[in-house]
N, C-alpha and C positions, 0 to 999 in steps of 0.2 A: 504494500500500500504506500509506504514512504517513497519508494522508487517511482511509482506512478505519479505521486504529487510533485516530486522533484522534476520529472520529465514535463509535466504540465506547466509548472512554473517557468522552466527554461524555454518552453515553446512560446509561452505568452510574452516572455521577456524579449524575444526576437521580433515581436510585432510592435510596431511603433504607432500608437494611436495619434490622430490629429491633436495638435497642441494649440492652446491659445497663442495668438500672435504676440510676441514680445517685442517685435520690431514694428515701427510705425511705417508700414508699407505704403499707406496713402501719401505720407510726406515724402517717402523715397521716390514714388512714382512722379510726384510733382517736381521735386528738385532734380532728379537724375534723368527723367524722360521728357516730361512736359515742358519745363522751362528751357532746356537746350533746344527742343524742337521748335518752340515759338520763336526763339532767337536765331534759328538757323545756324546754330553752333554745332557743326558736324562732329568735331573731335570730342566735345563734351558729351554729346548725345551718344556717340559710339561707346563711351566708357561704361555704359550700363549693360552692354551686351557681352556675353561669353564669346570666346573666339569661335566656337562651333554653334552659335545660336542660329535659329531658323526663324525667319519672319514671314508671316502669311498675311499679306495685305490685299485690299481690294484691287481689282482690275489688273492683276499681275501674277506671274508664277511665283513659287516660293523662292525666297532669297536665303540660300544656305551658306552660312559662315559669315564672319565679320566683313570680309572683302566684298561679298555680294550685298550685304546690308549697307556698307559704305557707298557702293555704287548707287543703290536706291536712294540713300540720303542725299548724295551729291545731286542726283537728278531732281529730287524734290526741292531741295534748298536753292539750287541754281535757277529753277523754273518758277517756283511759287514763293509767296510770302503768306504766312499764316495770319489772316485777319482775325481768326478765332481758332483756338485749339484748347478745349477744356476737357478734363477727364475727371470722372467721379469713381473712385474705388468703392464698390458696393459689397465686396466680400473678400476674405482672406482665409486660406487654409494652409496651415503650417504642419509639416510632417518631417521631423528631423532636419536635414539640410536642404529640403525642397519646400518651396512655397508656391501657392497659386493665388493670383489676384485676378479679380474680374470686376467689370463695371461697364459704364457707358462713357461715350465721348461725343462731343459736338465740335465740328470743324468747319472752317470756311477758308479755302485757299483761293488766292488771287494770283494771276500771272504777274510776275515782277515787272516785265517789260511794258505791260499795258494797264495794269490795275483791274483788268476784267476778271470776272469769276472763272474759276476752273470749270470745265464743261459739265461736271456733275453738280455744280453749285454747292451751297451749304449742305452738310449732311450730319445726321446723328447715327450713332452705331453702338456696338458693344465690342468689348475687348476681353482677351484672356492673356495674362502673362504667367509663364512658369519660370520660377527663379531657382537658382542653385547657389548655395553658400560655398564659396571657394575656400581653399585651405587657409587663406589669409583672413577669413571671416567676412569678406565683402560679398554681398548678394549681387548676382548677375542674372540677367534675363537669358534663358536658354530657348524659350519659345515665346514669340510675340505674334498674336493673332488678333486682327480686328476686322469687322465687317459692318457695312452700313445696313441700317434698318429703314432709313428714309433719306 
């Protein structure tokens, strides 16, 4: 009986239950993702991504790896200015060194050259970020997915 209890305890110890978020992910999304995006600060924006991150954005194939995300960011920041880019984190799940954040966004991009609206106009959508805590303790986005709902 004691062996069975010990095996059961060890088996349960290997399972990591979701934990309350001890990191302010909403503030981290704002300072490390939203603010650099609004400012078209490519290098600062890229710091939030892991080297092997995957970005899944509207109207384009997956951007796999930081170099592909850099190319996407360069295209966006050179072509558009963010008249509006607001994000609201609505949920966080933390499990060990992995976290998931999700919520909604509102954006309005305008062509830098003319000031005209992007062809899709203002949009609202939802997003999902999967974060991984690196060995140095810094949280990095490994998956970035957003899609428009209108």
